[in-house]
N, C-alpha and C positions, 0 to 999 in steps of 0.2 A: 112407540117402540123406543127403547133406550139404546141409542147408538153406542154410547160409551160402554154399556154392559155387553152388548153383542161383540164389540171390538175386543173387549177383554177376554171373552170366551173364545174368540178366534185367534187370540194372541196377536192382534194387529195394533201396533203402536200408532196412536193418533197425535198429531201436532195440535197445538192450541188453535182453535178456530175451525178445525176439521169436524168436530162433533156437530156444531151448528150447521155447517155446510152439508154434511152427509144427512143430517136430520131433515133438512129442507128437500134434498134430492129424494130421500126415501119417501117422504110424504107425497111428492109429485108422482113417484112411481106407483104408490098405492092408489092415488086418484086415477091414474091411467088404467090400472088393473080393474078398478071399480067400473069405469066406463066400458071396458071390454066385457066385463061380466054381465052388463046390461044388454048386450047384443043377443038377438034371437038366433040361436044356432040350431034350432030344431030342423031336422032334415038335412043337416050338413054332416056328411060322412067323416068320422074321425080319421085322421091321417098323421103319419109321422114325418112325411116329406112329400113334396109335390112335383119333383122333377121327373119322376118315372125312372130314374137311374136305379140300377140294381148292383149289388156287389158281384164282382167277377173274381172267382177263385179258381185256383188250379190245385192239382194234387201236389203234395209236398214230396218231391222226388229228388234223390241225391244224384248230382251230375259229377261222376268221378273225375272228369277232366278239369273241374273247377276247384278241386280239393287241394289245398296247399300241403306240401310235405311237412312232417313234424320239424320243428326248429332244431338246429344243432345246438347242443348245450355243452358246457364245460363247468363242472363244479357248481351246478345250479344256475349258471348265468347263460345268456344267449351267446353263442359263438358265431362270429362272422368272419368271412375271409379277410385276410390281412390286406391293408392298402399300402403298406410300406414295403419297399424292396429291402431284402436282407443284404447288407454289404459288409 
């Protein structure tokens, strides 16, 4: 695998020395994957997660008590109460 070419395609700037470093790391990763591919997985049920957790969802309902009033505006700007006393 040409690390410099892949980095260029991904628009990832590499510093000098990083190409060799990443090349070695990538080779080690491929070796590890090759070892994993040699494992006998016949009879192992495919799964995407093993924790048994499931997504908990709720209906998307509007709670009127939590809706903020529309902001006050003046000439397209937000208007806020004055903090200075008129004297």
